[in-house]
N, C-alpha and C positions, 0 to 999 in steps of 0.2 A: 515711647520706644516701641517700634513694631517688630514683631518676630515673624519670620517666614516659615512656612511649613517645611518639615524635614523632607529629605529626599528618599524616604522609605518606600520600597516597592513590595507589594505582596507577591508571595511565591505562587506559582501556578499549581493547581491540584494535579498530582500525578495520577495517571490512569484514567483521567476524565474522558479523553477522546475514545478510548476503547469501550468504556461504559456507555457512552452515547451511541456508538455504532453497533453495540451488541444486539440491539433489537432488530437489525436489518439482516436479510438473508445474504449469504456470502456466495459469490460466483467465483469459482477458482479456475484460472487458466494456466495450463502447463504446456510449455513448448518443448518438444523433444527433437533432437537431431538424429538423422539417420547415421548408420555406422560410417558411411563415406564422409559425412560432414564432420565427424568427430576426429578425423585424422588430420594432423597438422600438415599444411602444404609445404612448410620449410624443412622440417626434420623427419616427417613421416610417422611420428609417434602418436599414440592415441591420447586425446585431450580428456580431461576430467572436469567435473563441475567444481568451480572455485567458490562461487557464492550463489545464494538464492536471494532474490529481492521480493519484497512484499509491498504492493501498492494498494491503497484503499481509496476508492472513489465512490461517491454517491451518484447513482444514475436515476433520473426521474423518468418513470414510465407513466404517461397519462392514462386516464380511464379509457376503456375500450368499449365500443358498442358492437354487439354480436347479434345477428338475426337467428332466431330459433324456429 
């Protein structure tokens, strides 16, 4: 009689991605709108920030040669 392996799956370690990326420098980009762009075209009221999104990417910058 043969038994098949169970369908058990390991849980992923929580916080591993943040720990792996913590050694890299963070480049923060913020985009702000002018006062004119914050006014709704339909009703004319001032809009406010509803959500902030965070995206993390790794950017490879090759070694550079500089003449001195």
